[in-house]
C-alpha positions as CSV (number, residue, x, y, z in Angstrom):
1,M,-33.8,-1.9,-43.6
2,T,-35.5,-3.9,-46.3
3,A,-35.8,-7.5,-45.3
4,L,-33.7,-10.1,-47.3
5,N,-35.5,-13.2,-47.9
6,V,-33.3,-16.3,-48.0
7,A,-34.0,-19.9,-48.9
8,V,-31.8,-22.7,-47.5
9,A,-31.4,-25.9,-49.6
10,G,-30.3,-28.8,-47.4
11,A,-31.7,-29.6,-44.0
12,G,-28.7,-31.6,-42.8
13,A,-25.9,-30.7,-40.5
14,F,-24.6,-27.7,-42.5
15,G,-28.1,-26.5,-43.4
16,V,-28.8,-26.3,-39.6
17,K,-25.6,-24.4,-39.1
18,H,-26.5,-21.8,-41.6
19,L,-30.1,-21.5,-40.2
20,E,-28.5,-20.8,-36.8
21,G,-26.2,-18.2,-38.3
22,L,-28.9,-16.5,-40.2
23,K,-31.0,-16.0,-37.1
24,Q,-28.2,-13.7,-35.8
25,I,-28.4,-11.3,-38.8
26,D,-30.8,-8.3,-38.7
27,G,-33.2,-8.0,-41.5
28,V,-32.9,-11.6,-42.8
29,R,-35.8,-14.0,-43.1
30,V,-35.6,-17.6,-44.1
31,V,-38.7,-18.1,-46.1
32,S,-38.1,-21.6,-47.6
33,L,-36.3,-24.8,-46.6
34,V,-35.5,-27.4,-49.1
35,G,-34.7,-31.0,-48.1
36,R,-34.4,-34.5,-49.4
37,V,-36.9,-36.1,-46.9
38,L,-40.0,-34.2,-46.3
39,N,-40.9,-35.1,-42.8
40,K,-37.4,-34.4,-41.6
41,T,-37.2,-31.2,-43.4
42,Q,-40.5,-30.2,-41.8
43,E,-39.1,-30.9,-38.4
44,V,-36.1,-28.6,-39.0
45,A,-38.4,-25.9,-40.5
46,A,-40.6,-26.0,-37.5
47,K,-37.7,-25.5,-35.1
48,F,-36.5,-22.4,-37.0
49,G,-39.9,-21.0,-37.9
50,V,-39.6,-21.5,-41.6
51,G,-43.0,-21.4,-43.4
52,H,-42.4,-23.1,-46.7
53,V,-41.0,-26.6,-47.0
54,T,-40.4,-28.6,-50.1
55,T,-38.2,-31.3,-51.6
56,D,-38.1,-29.5,-54.9
57,L,-35.5,-26.7,-55.4
58,D,-37.3,-25.6,-58.6
59,E,-40.4,-24.9,-56.4
60,T,-38.5,-22.6,-54.2
61,L,-36.7,-20.9,-57.1
62,A,-40.1,-20.1,-58.6
63,R,-41.1,-18.1,-55.5
64,K,-41.0,-14.4,-56.0
65,D,-40.4,-13.8,-52.4
66,V,-36.9,-15.6,-52.5
67,D,-34.1,-13.1,-53.0
68,A,-31.1,-15.4,-52.3
69,V,-30.3,-19.2,-51.8
70,I,-27.8,-20.9,-49.7
71,L,-27.0,-24.4,-51.0
72,C,-26.0,-27.0,-48.4
73,T,-26.7,-30.0,-50.6
74,P,-24.5,-32.9,-51.7
75,T,-21.3,-32.0,-53.5
76,Q,-22.2,-33.3,-56.9
77,M,-25.2,-31.1,-56.9
78,H,-23.5,-27.7,-56.1
79,A,-22.6,-26.5,-59.6
80,P,-25.9,-27.5,-61.4
81,Q,-27.9,-26.0,-58.5
82,A,-25.8,-22.9,-58.4
83,L,-26.5,-22.4,-62.1
84,A,-30.2,-22.9,-61.6
85,C,-30.2,-20.3,-58.8
86,L,-28.4,-17.7,-61.0
87,Q,-30.7,-18.5,-63.9
88,A,-33.7,-17.9,-61.7
89,G,-32.3,-14.5,-60.7
90,K,-31.4,-15.5,-57.2
91,H,-28.1,-14.6,-55.5
92,V,-26.5,-17.7,-54.3
93,Q,-24.0,-19.0,-51.7
94,V,-22.7,-22.5,-52.4
95,E,-21.3,-24.5,-49.5
96,I,-17.8,-25.8,-50.1
97,P,-16.9,-27.1,-52.6
98,L,-18.1,-24.9,-55.6
99,A,-18.1,-28.1,-57.7
100,D,-16.5,-31.5,-58.0
101,S,-14.8,-30.6,-61.2
102,L,-13.0,-27.6,-62.8
103,E,-15.5,-27.5,-65.6
104,G,-18.3,-27.2,-63.1
105,A,-16.6,-24.4,-61.2
106,E,-15.9,-22.5,-64.4
107,S,-19.5,-22.7,-65.4
108,V,-20.7,-21.1,-62.3
109,V,-18.1,-18.3,-62.6
110,E,-19.3,-17.6,-66.2
111,M,-22.9,-17.6,-65.3
112,Q,-22.2,-15.1,-62.4
113,K,-20.4,-12.8,-64.8
114,G,-23.4,-12.9,-67.1
115,T,-26.0,-12.2,-64.4
116,G,-24.1,-9.8,-62.2
117,L,-25.7,-11.5,-59.2
118,V,-23.7,-12.2,-56.0
119,A,-22.3,-15.7,-56.0
120,M,-20.0,-16.9,-53.3
121,C,-18.6,-20.2,-52.0
122,G,-18.4,-21.3,-48.4
123,H,-14.7,-21.3,-47.8
124,T,-15.2,-20.7,-44.2
125,R,-11.6,-20.5,-43.1
126,R,-11.4,-17.1,-44.7
127,F,-14.0,-16.0,-42.1
128,N,-13.0,-17.8,-38.9
129,P,-11.7,-15.3,-36.3
130,S,-8.6,-17.5,-35.8
131,H,-7.5,-17.2,-39.5
132,Q,-8.7,-13.5,-39.6
133,Y,-6.3,-12.8,-36.8
134,V,-3.4,-14.3,-38.6
135,R,-4.3,-12.5,-41.9
136,R,-4.3,-9.1,-40.1
137,R,-0.7,-9.8,-38.9
138,I,0.2,-10.7,-42.5
139,L,-1.4,-7.6,-44.0
140,A,0.3,-5.5,-41.4
141,G,3.7,-6.8,-42.5
142,E,4.2,-8.4,-39.1
143,L,4.2,-12.1,-40.2
144,N,5.3,-14.0,-43.4
145,I,4.2,-17.6,-43.6
146,Q,7.0,-20.1,-44.2
147,H,5.2,-23.3,-43.9
148,L,1.4,-24.1,-43.4
149,V,1.1,-27.6,-41.8
150,V,-2.5,-28.9,-41.8
151,Q,-4.1,-32.1,-40.4
152,T,-7.7,-32.8,-41.7
153,F,-8.7,-35.9,-39.7
154,F,-12.0,-37.6,-39.5
155,F,-13.3,-41.1,-38.6
156,R,-15.7,-41.9,-41.4
157,R,-15.4,-45.6,-42.3
158,T,-19.2,-45.6,-42.9
159,N,-21.1,-43.0,-44.8
160,M,-22.1,-40.6,-41.9
161,N,-22.4,-36.8,-41.7
162,A,-21.2,-34.3,-39.1
163,L,-24.2,-35.2,-36.8
164,G,-23.5,-38.9,-37.1
165,Q,-26.4,-39.6,-39.4
166,P,-26.3,-41.7,-42.6
167,R,-25.5,-39.7,-45.7
168,S,-27.2,-40.0,-49.1
169,W,-24.0,-39.2,-50.8
170,T,-20.1,-39.8,-50.4
171,D,-17.8,-37.2,-49.2
172,H,-14.4,-36.6,-50.8
173,L,-11.0,-35.7,-49.3
174,L,-9.7,-33.9,-52.4
175,W,-12.8,-32.1,-53.8
176,H,-14.2,-31.1,-50.4
177,H,-11.8,-31.1,-47.5
178,A,-8.6,-30.2,-49.4
179,A,-10.4,-27.2,-50.9
180,H,-10.4,-25.5,-47.6
181,T,-6.6,-25.7,-47.3
182,V,-5.7,-25.1,-50.9
183,D,-7.7,-21.8,-50.9
184,L,-6.6,-20.7,-47.5
185,F,-2.9,-21.2,-48.4
186,A,-3.1,-19.0,-51.4
187,Y,-5.3,-16.4,-49.6
188,Q,-3.0,-16.1,-46.6
189,T,0.2,-16.1,-48.5
190,R,-1.3,-13.7,-51.1
191,G,0.6,-15.8,-53.7
192,T,0.0,-18.2,-56.6
193,I,0.4,-21.9,-56.1
194,V,3.2,-22.9,-58.4
195,A,3.7,-26.6,-57.4
196,A,1.2,-29.1,-56.3
197,N,1.7,-32.9,-55.6
198,V,-0.6,-35.5,-54.2
199,V,-0.5,-39.2,-53.2
200,Q,-3.4,-41.3,-51.9
201,G,-4.0,-44.5,-50.0
202,P,-6.1,-47.5,-50.9
203,I,-9.7,-47.0,-52.2
204,H,-12.3,-48.1,-49.8
205,P,-14.1,-51.2,-51.2
206,E,-17.6,-49.9,-50.3
207,L,-17.3,-46.0,-50.3
208,G,-15.2,-46.0,-53.5
209,I,-13.0,-43.2,-52.2
210,A,-9.5,-43.0,-50.9
211,M,-9.5,-42.8,-47.1
212,D,-6.0,-41.2,-46.8
213,M,-4.3,-38.5,-48.8
214,S,-1.1,-36.4,-48.6
215,I,-0.7,-33.1,-50.5
216,Q,2.3,-30.8,-50.9
217,L,1.9,-27.2,-52.2
218,K,4.4,-24.4,-53.0
219,A,3.4,-20.7,-53.4
220,D,5.3,-18.2,-55.5
221,T,6.3,-16.5,-52.3
222,G,8.4,-19.5,-51.4
223,A,6.0,-20.7,-48.7
224,L,5.2,-24.5,-48.4
225,C,2.1,-26.2,-47.3
226,T,1.9,-29.8,-46.1
227,L,-1.6,-31.3,-45.9
228,A,-2.5,-34.7,-44.4
229,L,-6.0,-36.0,-44.8
230,S,-7.7,-39.1,-43.4
231,F,-11.0,-40.6,-42.8
232,N,-9.4,-43.3,-40.7
233,N,-8.4,-41.3,-37.6
234,E,-9.8,-42.3,-34.3
235,G,-8.3,-39.3,-32.4
236,P,-9.4,-35.7,-32.1
237,L,-11.5,-34.9,-35.2
238,G,-11.4,-31.8,-37.4
239,T,-8.9,-29.6,-39.2
240,F,-5.9,-28.1,-37.4
241,F,-3.8,-25.4,-39.0
242,R,-0.2,-24.7,-37.9
243,Y,1.1,-21.4,-39.3
244,I,4.9,-21.4,-39.1
245,G,6.0,-18.0,-39.8
246,D,9.1,-15.7,-39.7
247,S,8.0,-14.1,-36.5
248,G,5.7,-16.6,-34.7
249,T,3.8,-19.8,-34.8
250,Y,0.1,-20.0,-34.5
251,I,-2.2,-23.0,-34.4
252,A,-5.9,-22.5,-35.5
253,R,-8.6,-24.9,-34.6
254,Y,-11.6,-23.7,-36.2
255,D,-12.6,-20.4,-34.5
256,D,-9.9,-20.8,-31.8
257,L,-6.3,-19.8,-31.9
258,V,-3.2,-20.6,-29.8
259,D,0.5,-19.8,-30.3
260,G,3.1,-22.4,-30.8
261,K,3.5,-23.0,-27.1
262,E,-0.3,-23.6,-26.9
263,T,-1.0,-20.2,-25.1
264,P,-4.6,-19.1,-26.0
265,I,-4.9,-16.0,-28.1
266,D,-8.1,-13.9,-27.5
267,V,-9.8,-13.6,-30.9
268,S,-13.2,-12.6,-29.5
269,K,-12.9,-9.0,-30.7
270,V,-11.7,-9.9,-34.2
271,D,-15.2,-9.7,-35.6
272,V,-18.8,-9.3,-34.5
273,S,-19.1,-13.2,-33.9
274,M,-17.0,-16.1,-33.0
275,N,-19.0,-18.3,-35.5
276,G,-17.2,-18.6,-38.8
277,I,-20.4,-19.8,-40.5
278,E,-22.4,-16.9,-39.3
279,L,-19.6,-14.4,-40.4
280,Q,-19.7,-16.1,-43.8
281,D,-23.4,-15.6,-44.0
282,R,-23.0,-12.0,-42.9
283,E,-20.6,-11.3,-45.8
284,F,-23.1,-12.9,-48.3
285,V,-25.9,-10.6,-46.9
286,A,-23.7,-7.5,-46.8
287,A,-22.4,-8.1,-50.4
288,I,-26.1,-8.4,-51.7
289,R,-27.2,-5.2,-49.9
290,A,-24.2,-3.3,-51.1
291,G,-24.2,-4.7,-54.6
292,R,-20.5,-5.7,-54.4
293,E,-18.3,-8.7,-54.8
294,P,-18.1,-10.7,-51.6
295,N,-14.9,-12.1,-50.1
296,S,-14.9,-15.7,-51.2
297,S,-16.7,-15.0,-54.5
298,V,-16.8,-17.8,-57.0
299,A,-14.3,-15.9,-59.1
300,Q,-11.9,-15.4,-56.2
301,V,-12.0,-19.1,-55.3
302,L,-11.7,-20.4,-58.8
303,P,-7.8,-20.8,-58.7
304,C,-8.3,-23.3,-55.9
305,Y,-10.4,-25.5,-58.2
306,R,-7.7,-25.2,-60.8
307,V,-5.2,-26.6,-58.3
308,L,-7.6,-29.4,-57.3
309,D,-8.0,-30.3,-60.9
310,Q,-4.2,-30.4,-61.3
311,L,-4.1,-32.7,-58.3
312,A,-6.9,-35.0,-59.5
313,R,-5.0,-35.6,-62.7
314,Q,-2.1,-37.0,-60.7
315,L,-4.2,-39.6,-59.0
């Protein structure tokens, strides 16, 4: 097997998650790590045995030994950096969201079509074993979704990342966290979203974003989605999906799954790993090697960003 040389841009919480996932994939070498702060990036690179470290993505893109790039950088950089990767002839995986505007998302899709390179977006819920289990029941005709009820709750009144470290950028409930659910709802219902409504709470005086948001969706299948998002929640943190179907209820908490009565469901045999990020990276690598479109390609997730744009115009 010919080695696939990957660069990771972003040495923060999600960059580390991808470095951990890539370690589990045969024939993959991380040859470059790009970060904002050199000494911190060097520390992460040393931990994972990455030989090249830089604060300049262009330096990495100029390297002939880089086949593909995974972008784990601030949201507002995703679309322009994805375009730069494709222009440099590199396959690219962009962490969610693909862009913070519909125009940005469309530009990446058009560039991918022109290059023929693999370009996918990290819509991890498509890959979590819990959601894969539910999807298999749907595809087998054993379950139809009636209502997807989702809570996306964090405590983020200061600008911190998933590791509790200060962020250099501001996260967004709509253009990041809602993207997971909007895409998953269409993916699991196998329908088109035909109605979308949103309201938001007060704007934080320092962060400049809404800290609470409520979204309603309807698919052409008749299924509904109710999504509550908050950065003010001091309880359990994360995103929890309640699938209410015509033949059962399932609650997905990242890679774990229970039924409506909280009875655990074994999803350990659903895929080769219980780590959704690793499975996402495995799909990226497999698509490159096979020369095919990946699940969660930029073209497949574009409808999600059309809905997010529709919602943003209501705010």
